[in-house]
N, C-alpha and C positions, 0 to 999 in steps of 0.2 A: 163191658167198659167205659166208662165212666169221664166225662173230658173234665180237664184239668186247667185252670188258669195260673199262673207264676204269681202269686201274690210279687209287686214290688220290694224291692230290700229298703229297710230304712236309711234315711241319709247318715252317713258317717259323720262323727265330729272332724269338725274342721283337722286338728291335731293329727288323729288321727288317718287322715286323706292324706296331710304332710308324709308322715310315716309311712305308709304305704308306697307315695312314690319312690322316697328315697330311696324304701327299700327293694322296687319292681325289677321286671326283667328290665326293661329297657335301660334305664340309666345302668344298671349292672353289664349289663350288653354293649354297654358306649364304651362304662372305663376297660371292660376286659376287653374290648376290640383298642384300646391306646396305651391298654399296656403290651397286649401283645404286639402291635405294632412297635413298640422300644427294644423289644427282645429282639425284632425281626434287626432292625438299625445296629443295635448293639454287636448282632451276629456277622452284618455283612459291611459297618466299615468298624476300624481299627482302633480300637481303645484302648489309653492311656496303663503304660503298664506300672508299680508301683518305682516313687525312686529309686534310684542305685547310684552305686559310687560312678558307674561309667558315666549316667546320663541324669540330669535331671526332669520330673515329669514336667514342669514349662518349659522346656527347650523339646521336649519329644513332644508338647500338643502345638508350638511353636511348628518345626519341623514338618510334621502333618499337615496342619492346615493349607501352608505354605503349596503342597502337594494338589489341591484344589482349588488352585486360584482365587478367582472374587470371590464365591460363597467359602471357601474356603474361613473365613472370618467368621461369617457369621454360623458356621455349622459349631463353629469352635464356641463364640460366644452363647450359643443354646445349648451345650452343653454335651450335643453327639457324641464326640470323642473320649468323655469320661459320663456315663451316664450312669456310670455305678455309683458320680456322685452328684449327680444333675437333679438339682432343687426343685424343678416339675415332675423327674419320674418320682422322685421321693415323696410330693406331695401327691402326686395321682394312684400310689400306695397305699399311701395313709388314707386315699379319699375308700379305694377298696377294701380297707380296712373296715374301713367304716359303715356298708356295703353290706358286709358280711358281718358284722357285729347285729348289725337293725333283723338280718337276715336271721340269727342265729334267735334272736330274742323275737321275733314272728315264730318260728316253727317250733320254738319251748313250751313257748305259750301252746299251739297247735295241738303238741304231743301231751300238754298235761290236759289237756278240752278232753282228748280222744282214750287217753290210759290214765288216767286220775279220777280229773272232775267229770267224770260222763254226763250227761244231764241229756239222755233217749228225746224226750217230749222237745230240747232247743235243737238236738240232732236232726227229727223229724219236720224243724221250722223251716231248718235249715238245708237241708233235702231237696223240701221244692225247686233252687237251683242248681239241681246236680243232674247234669246229664244224660243218664242211662236210670229208667223206670218202667215197671211191669205196675201190672193190677189184677190179681186173680180173686175170683168168687170162688167159696168153700163153705162146703158145711163143717155147724159144730157151733160150739159156744166159743165165745169170747177170748175167756181165759184155758181153755183147754185148745183152744187151737197158736194164742203164742207159744204155748210152755211147749208144747209139741216143735213147733218152729227152731226156740231156742235152740231142744237140744241138740236136734237135728246139726243144726250150724258151730254147737259145743265142739260135737261129733268129727265135723269135720274140720275143726283147729280154730274156730273163730272164738274170738275174744267177747260174750257176749253180755249183753247187763238193760235191762226194761223196767218199766213204770207203767201205771196205769193214771191215766187221768180224763177224767169227764168223758168213761166207758168207754174209753179207749185204750186199747194198750201199744204204749214206741216200744221197740226195740233201737237199740244201738250197736250191730256188729264191725272188730275189728278184723279183718284178715291176715293177716301180718303183724304184731307187735314191733317186731324187729327193724321193720319197712317203716315202720312210723319214725323211731330213733333215728332213721340212717340220713335224715337230713340236718339234723341239728349238731349231731355227730360231727356229717361230710363239713360243715359251714366252723363248726368247734374246731377240726382238722388243718383247715385252711387259716385260721385266724391261727394257732400253735406254729404257723411253719411262718409265717408275714412275722410272727414275734421272732422268730429264730435269724432268720434276717434281719430284722432290724438288731437284733445286739450284735451278730455280727458285722454290722457295719458300721457300728458304736463302736466296741472296742475287736472286733479285729483286728488282723494283721495280714499282710502279706509279701515276702521278699522273694526275690528274682535275680538269676543269673547267679548262682553259688555254686563253687566249683567247689567238688567234694572227691580229694583222692584219699587211698587208701591210708593210714596213719599221721592223718594232714589234719586235723580237731578244724574247724571254721564254727565260729562264736558267733550270732545274729547278732544284727545291728537294733532289731525290734525287736526281740529280750536278750540281753544276756549274760541270765543264766540258762542259758541252751546253745547246746553243742553239736555240731553234726561230723558225720565221720563215713567218707565210702568204709565200708567191708571188703578187706581182701580178697579176693579171685584170683583163681587159676591164669596161669599164662593161656592168652588167647582169650577167655571167657569174658564175659560181659560182666562188669559191677551188680547183682542185684539183690545189692540188703546194705542196711545203712547203722549205724551204728547212731542212737538219742541221746544225750546227757542232756539230764537237768541238774544243777549244782542240789546236792543232797539228796539224791536219789539214784537208786542204782543204773547203770547204759541199761538202755533197751536195744538191742537187735531188733530189726525186723525187713523181710525182703517183699519187695515191688511188688506187688502182687495185681491187685484186679486197676485196669487201666493207669500201672507203670506207677500207683499209689504206698505208701505207705503211711502206717499213723502209731506214733506214741506218745508217751507225755505231752499229748495236749498238741501235738505241732502233726500236722498232714506232711508231706512231701512227696514230691510229684519229680520222678525224673524224666528230664527233657532234650537229655541230651548226653553224648559223653564222649571219650578221646584216649590220645596215650598217654600215657604217665610215665616219670620213672624214677623208680626207688635207687637212692647212693648212701651209703655206711662207709665207714672204714675203720680198721684198727692199724695199732704200732704192730711192730712185731713181739711186743708181749703179750698180745693180746689185748690191750687195753683200748677203747672208743678214741677213736681222730674226730675235736669237730669238724663241721660242717657249716655254711653259711649261705645263705644270697649273697651274692657279689654286690648289692647296693648296700650294703647291712640294714637292710629294713626287719631283721629280725637277729634274735639272737643264736649265737652258735651251738645248736644241736648234734646227737649222737646222727641221728638219720633227716636225712631229706627228702622229699616231693617235690619233684618237679612236674608240671604239667603244661601239656600245648594244645591250645586252643584251637590253633590252625595247623594248618600245612605248611612246613619247613618252616614251623615258627622257632626259635632259636634262643636259649634258657642258657643262662650262667651260674656255677655255683661258685664261692669260694672255701678254701683248707686254709685257716687262718694259723697254722701254724709252722706250714711250709708256705705261704705265702703263692701255692698254687691258682692259677684260674679255670676252672672246666667249663667248657662250650661242647650244649649237647642242640645237637638238629633232631628234629622228628623227621621224616621221612613214611607216609602214607604204605609205600613200597617200590621198590629199587631191583624193578625186571633185567635192566642195563649192567645190573653190580651181583644178580641171583637173589636177589632176594624178593621175594613173592609176597612178605608180609608187613606190618607195621618196623621199621626200624630207627636203630638213633646209628646217629655220628658223631661217636666224643672225640673232644679233643685236651690235653692238659697244656697249661703256659706256663712255667715263669716268671717270676717277677719280671720286669721289662724287657721281654721276647717276645715274637710274634710267631717264632716259630716253633711247634706244638711240638712236647718230649715224648707222646704220646696219643697215638689217631688211629680210631680203632670201630669199624661198623658192628656192632649187638644187635641181636633179634630178641634173643629171649631175656639173655642177661647174661655178663660175663667180668671178671676181676681185673683189674688193671695193680701190677705190681711199682709202684713208683718210688723209688729208697728201699724206706725200709717201711714201706704203709701199702698193704691193700686197700683196696678202693672195688667195693660191692656195689654193680650197678646193677637192678633188675627190672628189667621191662614191663611195664602193668597202666591200669585204663582206671582212667579217674572218669567224672556224672557232671554232668550241670544238671540244677537242680533248683526248686522253687521251692518254700516253705512255708506255711501259712497257720493261720491261727482264727476258727471262729467257734468260739461261745455259745452259739446259738447251734450248733449241728446236732448235737443231740434233739434239739427241740423240732428242726428242723425235720431228722429222718424222723422223730416219734409224730409230730404233726401230716408227714403223707402218708404216715402206716394208716393214723386213724382215720385218715379220708379214703386213704383206698378202698378201707374194711367195711366204711361208710358205703362207698359206692359200689359196692362186690355185694353187701346187705340190699340195698337199694334197687340191683340188678338181678340179686336170686329170688329174694323174698319181700317182692314189690306192696306195697302198702294199700289197702283198697277198703272203706267204710260203708255198711250196708243198715241204712235207714227203715225199720218196717213199723207199718203205721195198721192196726187190727182192731177192727168195729164193725159191730153190727150192722146187717143190713134183713131187708125181710127176708129173705131166703137163705139163712146161716151169716158165715162173713165176710166182709171186706180186706182185701190186705193190700199195701199201696207197701212196695220197694221202692223203694232210690238207692243207685247206684253211684259212690263218687271212688274212683282208682285210678293208684298214681299213672305214669304215661308208661312206666316198664310191666303193667299190667297187660299185655295186648290183647289178653284172653276174657277181660273185664264184661264184654260182651256176650260173646258166646256163653260166658258163666251161667248170666242171668237170666239167659235165653233156656239154657239148658235147669237149672235149680228152677224157674216157674212155670214151665213144662212137667217136670217131674210133681208138681202141689196140684195141675191143671184135673180136674174132675172129668170134663166135656171138651170145651172148649179153650184151648192155651191162649192165653194174653199173648201178645207178641211186646218184643222190649221195641222200647222207642230212644234215642237217641235225639236229644235237645239240643242245640244251642247252649253255652252256656249266657 
């Protein structure tokens, strides 16, 4: 065993040093820590919902900040209640993307040097700083020994390149090609995810507090080309399907599957709640439909009307314009004192100018009320509350996340490692200097090098040493 000293590495160019500092582990860890802190704050603190007809974002922020006293104004000014649009979080994510781009460049350069532009002599020079090394004294000639070592490594799946210079033969071997490609693929996947998030932030939207009832399309304010309708459900069962209609395209019906979400026509619909609903229609003695209309005349007369009840004991009114009858409907979750143990509706009909109802009936599943020559059909049902969102970067997020996950699995299952061998003549035979640089996930790298050196030792096997990088 001959003692060796590691030569001092040449001084790096200032630009290269700055590049590697910007792409270093410390800065990446700091940015990731701040990003994780921002995500934690987003999970712990209330976040501003999109503006709706019931409440504007500015009013919500003011009411939320007031609950935190004197700190509320500072927290609102720092954007802690609306992190999705916070400038400092966007800047932090931009810095993260910049660091990942730098690391991708370094990873691509490293993979190119190790897989395509392989220089065994340069690898042997760089290997002087690798932590694991062993030396063997073998009998034979330099060329023959180098060829045998290369053939044995190839039989074990190593990718070997050799070169001869100054009466020495250098061999550079790669343990796993996929392990070398895993880092650039991982960084590329993360960058694709960030690009998808940015695209969703710039062109995406979300609309909340949508009340969807069967037969009652709701056109979205964020994209008025899209209308949502809850699919009819059997009495007593949940509404588990939604119809998405985009202008110029066939309607698509989807079920709320994973996490109460459904996707169609570029819109993601998530069910957030449900409640009681009542459908009303009417026909005259000849079987012709009788129009119905909301009592405030907010919409045109229609053949069927769906009333939704978003609060217990809520009251809804509708009008039969031809007869001027006003119908009052009150929804109850249950009326055990009257023998109704499930959702129940109290339906009353009032003639013009009278306060005494001419019809007064409790219904559960449904009923028909005959008033004059008109039969009013009332059917109990359910409505759902939902939120709709459109994220044009969703495909990028899924693709990038899948690529990053696949790269991580490759790094774990096929860890990279490169072996540099220098074969040179000595007094009795040849001297083989072996140095190994292994990825952190190859935990058995030291044991492999020790077993490999023992296999080729003729007498006293040379021990494997671990140096500090």
